N, C-alpha and C positions, 0 to 999 in steps of 0.2 A: 504494500500500500504506500502511496506517495504522500507527501506532506499536505495535500489538499483533500485527502480522504478517498481518492480513487483507487480502485483495484484494477490491475491490468489483466484482461481475459482475452486471449487471441488478439484480434485487431482493434479491440475496444478498451477504453478506460471507462469503468462503471462506478457510479456512486449513488447511494441512497441518501436523499436529503431527509434526515430524521425529523426535521421540523414539519415537513409536509406529509410524511408517512402516517397513515391512520391504521395500519395493520390489517388492511383488507385481505391480504394473503393471495391475491390473484397472481402475483409474481411467483410465489412458491408453487402454486398449482401448475403453472406453465413451465417453470425452470427450477425445479427443486434441487438441482445440483449446483445452482448459482446463488439462489436466495433461500433464506430461512427467516423465521421470526424469532427474536430473542426474548429474554425475560420481560422486557417492557412492551412486548407485542409490536415491535418495530422490525422492519425488514433489515437484514444485513446481507452483505455480499461476500461470497467465498471465492478467493483467488484460484483455488484448485478446481474450478468448475470444469465439468465435462459436457455441459450443455452446448448445443450448436449456437453459433452466433445468431441464427434466425430465431431460435427459441429465446435467447436473451433479449433480443429486440421485441419479440411478441410479448414477453413478460413485462418489459418496460412500458409498452404501449397499452397494456391491460390495466396499469395502475390508475385508479380513479382520480388521484391527486397529482399525477405526473411527478412523483417523487424520485423516480429513477432517471438519472442523467447518464447519457452515453456519449462519449467522444470517440471519434475515429482517430486512431493513432497515426495513420498515414497522412491525414490532412490536418490533424489537430483541430478539427471542427466538431462542434456539438451536433450530433445527428438525431438526438432525442432528449427532451422534447424539442421539436422544431420551433423556431421563433418567428 
C-alpha cells in the first residue's frame, strides 16, 4: 500500500474511501478476493487479490456511494468513479 492508501492490483491502484463506504457489501459479493468488510463494517482492499480486473471494476461500479477509487497505473488517470 502506498502513502495515499492505494493498493496496487494488476494494472490498477485501488482505494476505498472509508468516509463514503456504508458497508453495503456489493463489492464483496462481486470481488470477494479483493474486498472484504472489516470490524467496522467498512470495505477494505486486499493487495493479494486474484480477482480479474473486470471483476474489480464491476465491484467498484456496484458501490452505491462510489467509495471505491480506481486509477490506471499506465496512464495515472482515475478510471472510476469517472468525473
